[in-house]
Structure formats: C-alpha cells, structure tokens
C-alpha positions as CSV (number, residue, x, y, z in Angstrom):
1,X,7.4,12.7,-10.4
2,X,6.9,11.3,-13.7
3,X,3.9,9.5,-15.4
4,X,3.9,7.0,-18.4
5,X,7.6,6.8,-20.2
6,X,8.9,4.9,-22.9
7,X,12.6,3.5,-22.8
8,X,14.4,4.9,-25.8
9,X,17.7,3.3,-25.8
10,X,21.2,3.4,-23.8
11,X,23.8,6.1,-24.0
12,X,27.3,4.7,-22.4
13,X,25.1,2.8,-20.4
14,X,22.9,5.0,-18.8
15,X,18.8,4.3,-20.3
16,X,17.4,7.7,-22.2
17,X,13.8,7.4,-21.5
18,X,11.0,10.3,-22.4
19,X,7.9,11.0,-20.1
20,X,4.3,11.3,-21.6
21,X,4.4,15.3,-20.9
22,X,7.4,16.0,-22.7
23,X,5.2,15.1,-26.1
24,X,3.9,18.5,-24.4
25,X,6.6,20.8,-24.4
26,X,8.3,19.6,-27.9
27,X,5.1,20.3,-29.7
28,X,5.1,23.6,-27.9
29,X,9.0,24.7,-28.6
30,X,8.2,23.2,-32.5
31,X,5.2,25.2,-32.9
32,X,7.4,28.6,-31.5
33,X,10.2,27.6,-33.9
34,X,7.8,27.2,-37.4
35,X,4.3,29.0,-36.4
36,X,2.8,31.4,-38.9
37,X,0.5,32.9,-36.3
38,X,2.8,35.1,-34.3
39,X,0.1,36.7,-32.4
40,X,0.1,32.9,-30.3
41,X,4.1,31.6,-30.7
42,X,7.1,33.6,-31.0
43,X,7.6,32.1,-34.5
44,X,11.5,32.0,-34.8
45,X,12.4,30.7,-37.9
46,X,9.5,32.8,-40.4
47,X,10.3,36.1,-38.7
48,X,14.5,35.1,-39.3
49,X,14.5,33.7,-42.7
50,X,11.4,34.6,-45.2
51,X,12.0,32.1,-48.4
52,X,11.0,29.1,-47.4
53,X,7.8,27.0,-47.6
54,X,5.4,26.0,-44.7
55,X,7.1,22.6,-44.7
56,X,10.5,23.9,-44.6
57,X,9.8,25.9,-41.7
58,X,8.0,22.8,-39.6
59,X,10.8,20.6,-40.7
60,X,13.2,23.0,-39.8
61,X,11.2,23.4,-35.9
62,X,11.4,19.4,-35.1
63,X,14.5,19.1,-36.5
64,X,15.6,22.2,-34.3
65,X,13.4,21.3,-31.3
66,X,14.9,17.7,-31.6
67,X,18.4,19.1,-31.7
68,X,17.7,20.8,-28.5
69,X,16.5,17.5,-26.4
70,X,19.3,16.2,-27.5
71,X,21.5,19.0,-26.0
72,X,19.2,18.6,-22.9
73,X,20.3,14.9,-22.9
74,X,24.2,15.4,-22.7
75,X,24.0,18.2,-20.5
76,X,22.5,15.4,-17.9
77,X,24.8,12.8,-19.1
78,X,27.4,15.0,-17.4
79,X,26.2,14.6,-14.2
80,X,25.3,11.4,-14.6
81,X,29.0,10.4,-16.0
82,X,30.4,12.3,-12.7
83,X,27.9,10.6,-10.4
84,X,29.0,7.2,-11.3
85,X,32.6,7.9,-11.6
86,X,32.1,9.1,-7.6
87,X,30.4,5.3,-7.0
88,X,26.9,6.2,-7.1
89,X,24.1,4.4,-8.8
90,X,22.4,6.0,-12.1
91,X,18.8,4.3,-12.8
92,X,18.6,6.8,-15.9
93,X,17.7,10.0,-17.7
94,X,14.3,10.9,-18.0
95,X,12.9,14.1,-20.7
96,X,9.8,15.3,-19.4
97,X,8.0,18.7,-19.3
98,X,10.7,21.0,-17.4
99,X,13.6,19.7,-19.6
100,X,15.7,16.6,-18.4
101,X,16.6,14.7,-15.1
102,X,19.4,12.1,-14.4
103,X,17.9,10.4,-12.1
104,X,20.6,9.7,-8.9
105,X,19.8,6.4,-6.6
106,X,21.9,8.6,-3.5
107,X,22.4,12.0,-2.0
108,X,26.4,12.7,-3.3
109,X,29.0,11.3,-0.4
110,X,31.1,14.3,0.0
111,X,30.9,18.2,-0.8
112,X,33.4,17.8,-3.3
113,X,31.4,15.0,-5.3
114,X,28.1,17.2,-5.0
115,X,30.2,20.3,-6.3
116,X,31.9,17.7,-9.3
117,X,28.3,16.4,-10.4
118,X,26.7,20.0,-10.1
119,X,29.0,21.7,-12.4
120,X,29.2,18.9,-15.0
121,X,26.5,19.8,-16.8
122,X,27.0,23.4,-17.3
123,X,30.6,22.2,-18.7
124,X,28.8,20.2,-20.8
125,X,26.5,23.3,-22.1
126,X,29.3,25.3,-22.5
127,X,30.3,22.6,-25.1
128,X,27.7,22.7,-26.8
129,X,27.0,26.6,-26.5
130,X,30.9,27.3,-27.9
131,X,30.5,24.7,-30.4
132,X,26.8,25.8,-32.6
133,X,28.2,29.3,-32.3
134,X,31.9,28.3,-34.0
135,X,29.9,25.7,-36.0
136,X,27.3,29.1,-37.4
137,X,30.0,31.0,-37.8
138,X,32.1,29.0,-39.8
139,X,28.7,28.5,-41.9
140,X,28.0,31.6,-42.5
141,X,31.8,32.8,-43.5
142,X,31.7,29.8,-46.3
143,X,28.1,29.9,-47.9
144,X,26.7,27.1,-46.0
145,X,22.8,26.8,-46.9
146,X,21.1,30.2,-44.9
147,X,18.6,27.8,-43.1
148,X,21.4,25.5,-41.3
149,X,23.5,28.3,-40.5
150,X,20.2,29.6,-38.5
151,X,19.5,26.5,-36.9
152,X,23.2,26.2,-35.9
153,X,23.0,29.7,-34.4
154,X,20.0,29.4,-32.3
155,X,21.1,25.9,-31.3
156,X,24.1,27.5,-29.6
157,X,21.8,30.5,-28.1
158,X,19.5,28.4,-26.6
159,X,22.4,26.4,-25.0
160,X,23.4,29.4,-23.5
161,X,20.5,30.0,-22.5
162,X,20.4,26.9,-20.8
163,X,23.9,27.4,-19.5
164,X,22.8,30.9,-18.0
165,X,19.2,29.8,-16.2
166,X,21.5,26.6,-14.6
167,X,24.2,29.0,-12.7
168,X,21.5,30.7,-11.0
169,X,22.1,29.8,-7.6
170,X,18.4,28.3,-6.5
171,X,18.5,24.5,-5.4
172,X,17.5,22.2,-7.3
173,X,19.1,24.2,-10.7
174,X,22.7,23.1,-10.9
175,X,24.4,26.4,-9.6
176,X,21.5,25.7,-6.5
177,X,23.9,22.5,-5.9
178,X,27.0,24.3,-6.6
179,X,25.8,26.7,-3.4
180,X,25.0,23.6,-1.5
181,X,28.4,22.0,-1.8
182,X,30.0,25.5,-1.0
183,X,27.7,25.5,2.5
184,X,28.2,22.1,3.3
185,X,32.1,22.7,2.5
186,X,31.9,25.8,5.2
187,X,29.8,24.2,7.2
188,X,30.3,20.5,7.2
189,X,26.6,19.8,7.8
190,X,24.9,18.4,5.0
191,X,21.1,18.8,6.2
192,X,22.1,23.0,7.1
193,X,23.6,23.3,4.0
194,X,20.1,21.5,1.9
195,X,18.0,23.7,3.9
196,X,20.0,26.7,2.9
197,X,19.7,26.1,-0.4
198,X,16.7,24.8,-0.6
199,X,15.4,28.5,1.0
200,X,17.3,30.2,-2.1
201,X,15.9,27.6,-4.2
202,X,11.8,28.3,-3.2
203,X,13.0,32.1,-3.2
204,X,13.8,32.1,-6.8
205,X,10.8,30.2,-7.3
206,X,8.3,32.5,-6.2
207,X,10.3,35.6,-8.2
208,X,9.5,33.5,-10.8
209,X,6.2,32.9,-10.7
210,X,5.8,36.6,-9.9
211,X,7.6,37.5,-13.0
212,X,4.7,34.9,-15.1
213,X,2.0,36.8,-13.0
214,X,3.2,40.3,-14.8
215,X,4.0,38.8,-18.0
216,X,0.0,37.0,-18.3
217,X,-1.2,40.4,-17.1
218,X,0.5,42.6,-19.4
219,X,-0.8,40.1,-22.5
220,X,1.5,37.6,-22.8
221,X,-0.4,34.6,-21.3
222,X,1.2,31.6,-22.8
223,X,4.6,33.3,-21.5
224,X,3.4,34.3,-18.6
225,X,1.7,30.2,-17.6
226,X,4.6,28.9,-19.1
227,X,7.2,30.8,-16.5
228,X,4.6,30.5,-13.6
229,X,4.4,26.5,-14.4
230,X,8.3,26.3,-14.2
231,X,8.2,28.6,-10.8
232,X,5.9,26.2,-8.9
233,X,7.6,23.2,-10.1
234,X,11.2,24.4,-8.8
235,X,9.7,26.1,-5.5
236,X,8.3,22.0,-5.4
237,X,11.2,20.6,-6.3
238,X,13.4,22.7,-3.3
239,X,11.2,21.7,-0.7
240,X,11.1,18.2,-1.3
241,X,15.1,18.3,-1.8
242,X,15.1,19.2,2.1
243,X,12.5,17.1,2.8
244,X,14.3,14.1,1.0
245,X,17.3,14.4,3.1
246,X,15.3,14.7,6.8
247,X,14.0,11.2,5.8
248,X,17.3,9.9,4.8
249,X,19.3,11.5,7.7
250,X,16.1,9.8,10.3
251,X,15.8,6.1,8.5
252,X,19.3,5.2,7.2
253,X,21.0,2.8,9.5
254,X,17.7,1.7,11.6
255,X,17.1,-1.7,10.8
256,X,13.6,-2.7,10.0
257,X,12.6,-4.8,13.0
258,X,12.4,-1.8,15.0
259,X,10.2,-0.9,13.0
260,X,8.0,-4.4,12.2
261,X,4.8,-5.4,13.6
262,X,5.8,-9.1,14.6
263,X,2.8,-10.5,15.1
264,X,0.6,-9.7,12.0
265,X,-2.7,-10.7,10.5
266,X,-2.6,-13.6,8.7
267,X,-5.2,-15.7,6.5
268,X,-5.0,-19.9,5.7
269,X,-5.0,-20.8,2.4
270,X,-8.3,-23.0,2.7
271,X,-9.9,-19.7,4.2
272,X,-13.3,-19.2,1.2
273,X,-13.1,-15.9,-0.1
274,X,-16.5,-14.5,1.5
275,X,-15.4,-15.6,5.1
276,X,-12.1,-13.5,4.0
277,X,-13.9,-10.2,3.3
278,X,-16.5,-10.5,5.9
279,X,-14.2,-11.5,9.1
280,X,-10.5,-9.6,7.3
281,X,-11.0,-6.9,5.2
282,X,-14.1,-4.8,6.8
283,X,-12.5,-5.7,10.5
284,X,-9.1,-4.9,9.8
285,X,-9.8,-2.6,7.2
286,X,-6.7,-3.8,4.8
287,X,-6.1,-4.2,1.0
288,X,-3.5,-7.0,1.6
289,X,-2.6,-9.8,4.2
290,X,0.0,-12.8,3.8
291,X,-1.1,-16.5,3.5
292,X,0.4,-18.5,5.9
293,X,0.2,-22.6,6.7
294,X,2.1,-24.6,9.5
295,X,4.3,-21.3,9.8
296,X,5.4,-20.9,6.2
297,X,4.3,-18.0,4.1
298,X,2.6,-19.1,1.1
299,X,1.8,-15.9,-0.3
300,X,-0.5,-13.1,-0.2
301,X,-3.9,-11.9,-1.2
302,X,-5.1,-8.8,-2.3
303,X,-8.4,-7.3,-2.6
304,X,-7.9,-6.3,-6.3
305,X,-7.8,-10.1,-6.9
306,X,-12.1,-10.3,-6.3
307,X,-12.6,-8.0,-9.4
308,X,-11.9,-11.3,-11.2
309,X,-14.2,-13.3,-9.5
310,X,-18.0,-12.8,-9.3
311,X,-19.6,-12.0,-5.8
312,X,-22.5,-15.1,-6.5
313,X,-19.1,-17.4,-6.6
314,X,-16.9,-15.7,-3.2
315,X,-18.6,-18.7,-1.4
316,X,-17.4,-21.0,-3.5
317,X,-13.9,-20.0,-3.6
318,X,-10.5,-19.9,-1.8
319,X,-7.9,-18.0,-1.1
320,X,-5.2,-20.3,-2.3
321,X,-7.0,-19.8,-5.6
322,X,-6.5,-16.3,-6.1
323,X,-3.7,-16.0,-3.9
324,X,-0.5,-14.1,-5.1
325,X,2.9,-16.4,-5.4
326,X,5.5,-14.2,-6.5
327,X,6.2,-12.3,-3.8
328,X,9.9,-10.7,-4.6
329,X,8.5,-7.2,-4.7
330,X,7.1,-7.3,-1.6
331,X,9.5,-9.3,1.2
332,X,12.6,-7.8,3.0
333,X,14.9,-9.1,5.5
334,X,14.4,-8.0,9.2
335,X,17.5,-7.0,9.6
336,X,17.9,-4.7,6.2
337,X,17.9,-0.8,6.5
338,X,14.6,1.2,6.9
339,X,15.5,3.4,3.9
340,X,16.0,0.4,1.5
341,X,12.4,-0.6,2.8
342,X,11.3,2.8,1.7
343,X,12.9,2.4,-1.4
344,X,11.4,-0.4,-2.0
345,X,7.8,0.7,-1.4
346,X,8.6,3.3,-3.6
347,X,9.5,1.3,-7.2
348,X,7.2,-1.0,-6.3
349,X,3.6,1.4,-5.4
350,X,3.0,-0.5,-2.4
351,X,2.2,1.0,1.0
352,X,3.5,-2.3,3.0
353,X,6.1,-4.9,2.3
354,X,6.5,-8.4,4.4
355,X,9.4,-9.1,6.2
356,X,10.2,-12.6,5.8
357,X,13.2,-14.5,6.9
358,X,13.5,-17.7,4.7
359,X,10.3,-18.5,4.2
360,X,8.8,-17.7,7.4
361,X,7.1,-14.3,7.9
362,X,8.5,-12.6,11.0
363,X,6.3,-9.0,10.6
364,X,4.8,-6.6,8.5
365,X,6.2,-3.3,8.6
366,X,4.1,-0.3,6.3
367,X,4.7,3.3,5.3
368,X,2.6,4.4,8.3
369,X,5.1,2.5,11.1
370,X,8.0,4.8,9.2
371,X,6.0,8.1,8.9
372,X,5.2,7.7,12.7
373,X,8.8,6.9,13.9
374,X,9.9,9.8,11.2
375,X,7.5,12.3,13.2
376,X,8.8,11.3,16.7
377,X,12.6,11.2,16.0
378,X,12.2,14.6,14.4
379,X,10.8,16.0,17.7
380,X,12.9,14.4,19.9
381,X,16.1,15.0,18.1
382,X,15.4,18.7,17.2
383,X,18.4,20.4,15.5
384,X,15.8,21.3,12.6
385,X,16.7,24.3,10.7
386,X,13.2,25.0,9.3
387,X,12.8,27.4,12.5
388,X,10.1,28.0,15.2
389,X,6.4,27.5,14.1
390,X,7.6,25.3,11.2
391,X,7.6,21.8,12.4
392,X,4.1,20.7,12.0
393,X,4.3,21.8,8.2
394,X,7.5,20.0,7.7
395,X,6.6,17.0,8.8
396,X,2.4,17.1,6.7
397,X,4.7,17.3,3.9
398,X,6.7,14.2,4.8
399,X,4.1,11.8,3.8
400,X,3.8,12.3,0.6
401,X,7.9,13.0,0.0
402,X,7.8,9.8,1.4
403,X,5.2,7.8,-0.7
404,X,7.5,8.8,-3.7
405,X,10.4,10.5,-4.4
406,X,13.5,11.1,-7.1
407,X,16.7,12.5,-7.4
408,X,17.6,14.7,-9.9
C-alpha cells in the first residue's frame, strides 16, 4: 500500500508515520479551503469570511488541514488502542493519500473483538465532531475571533462527514467491519463473513466510481476524479481483504519444512564470480544463492553485488569477497509457521528464505512454493464462497496479494 514514508513521533507508544502520498492530499485540502480560485477549488474560507488577507486565508487553510489529519490520527488511534488491548500487535498508524490506516499485525480473534475494534474509530469521530461543534457555538456566543469560530465549525462538520462515511456497511470501512463482525457472530464462519462483507465493499466502490464518472462529465472534473479514485481504492482493498483471509487460513499452522526445497543449489566461497555467473546464475536463473562450506552456512551471494565489480575483474574476485554475511532477514527455522515465512518475505522484500537449523542450511523456501501449495489446497478443499467460475480469478489475485499485504 505504501511507498516512501517518514516516522513522525509516537503516540501512546504507537508509531505515527506519513506516506509521501499524504503530501498530495494535504496540498489539495489546503487549496480547497484557502484558494482564491473558486472555479478550480471549493474555496471554503474565502466564500465564508470576506475581510481577511490572502496570507490569513492560507494560514487558516493549512492549520485546518493539519488539524483535520490530527483528527484522522485520533480516529485510527481508537482502532489501535482497542486492538492492542485485545492482544493484537500494532505496527503503527500511517497517513496516506486516502486518509489514514492503523496497521494491525493480525486478523481479529473473535467477532466481539472485530466489533469493538471497528466501532472504536467512529466513537472517536463522534467525540471530535461534538466537541468542535460545541466549541464553535460557545465561541460564537462569546465573541471569539470569527476565523477561529469558522475553523472550529469546519472541523466539527468534517468529522461528522468522516463518521457518516465510515459507518457505511462496506468493507473495509468501519461500517463494513461492523457488518463482518455481525455476520461472523451469526454464521460462526470468519471466511464467509469476510466474503459477504467484501462483496458489500465492492458494490459500494463501484457505485462511487459511477458517481465519480457522472461528476466528471457534468463539469466537476476534479471532484469526479477524486471520487473515482476513492472508489478504485476501496474496490481493491475490499478484494484484498478477502484474499488475505484465504491466504491466512490456507497457510497458518503449516510448517516451513513442508514447503522447502531440502536439496538447494549452493556455491562454495572460493568460486570466482565469472564461473558463478556462468555456471549458476545463467543455468538456474536465480539472483541469490546460499554459500556453504563443509556443511555450514557462511552467507549468501546476490547478483546485485556484481554492480560494484567491473566485469573485467569477475575472474579474479571470489564469492567470499562479495557475499552477504548478515542473514537475519533471510533465514527461518524449518519448524516455523509458513505464514510467518510469508510475513518475513513481505517485511524484507524478498521472494525466498534460507531454512536453517543452527548454522546448517537444511533447505530453501520460495514465494512460488507457497503459491503452488495455496493453489492446490484451494482446489482440493473447496468450500469457497466465491461461487462457480471465479476460482481462476481468485487464484490469479493471490500472487500479488502474497507479495505484500497490510492490515487496516
């Protein structure tokens, strides 16, 4: 979901970060509040209060936009605190192009946990919307500066809109998660509940996309594009939410040793780089090979190491000179859970791991091994909720889904 991002601070022990895409929405929101070009942007403050200077409009716009995103952080913090209290790991909260997300390291363990997590964010938004409206009314009656009252009223209104939008029963919105918790409680089947909640999310997403197209062709091209982008994002998130459940249920509890290649191709430390490339890289079409000496794992050698070595020196340089020694991010135990192996691949952006017992290499496990098993298990066990004719589409999506996933 995320590209480049920056860690800002910790709030109640939870890391708060911003993705680079957040800068785009910050700029757009500030422009829509403060711009003097109503034909392009909404220009909320210039249309509401007329006696201010351009600098004051821009200051109001920036402060209000930052305050709004502060409210988004508090909304997500509500989810995160409840999740942590229910024993779920929290990786952090990130602001990005479409708002904010609490990165939770696991699916909820019960329908009750799902409901409490889902409703916590909207409850925070209720408190924020009510609080800002009360302050705006008090400020108006007591003669507070007009710009301050306008800002407080806007924040009350926008938190109310966030509340209303999030309560729509469309997964992965909070209302969709509440729907999933209810379906889960009624059916006792988390996978089936996720499937129907995901369908509700996709239906709502396509309605948003259709509305965005109508807005675009009716002249509101900027609003139409934005609504359509939100619809596309929600559609993808709803689909991936169901795929995550399929992946987890298929792999959880399966040991790594069940999938690993127990006879991996290894290279010796003394091999020169020219022969490594010719006899291993070109022959086996891989970018990384474990380096083993007398049965002991010494490191691994990757093709990217060659970028620092002139080709003319390949026959004079050895694998030992360029191999990677720190293998913490690349190794896993044969008794580890396959789902943990997948998570480790995702965290470290790799497609295979070295399976080790002490300092000995006992195998290699790749993303392709997990995909083949998952594909076979879904075929054999059936019980899918996607209906006839959709199995192929489902499996085609699992590849990118397993390459990287985030829990909202």
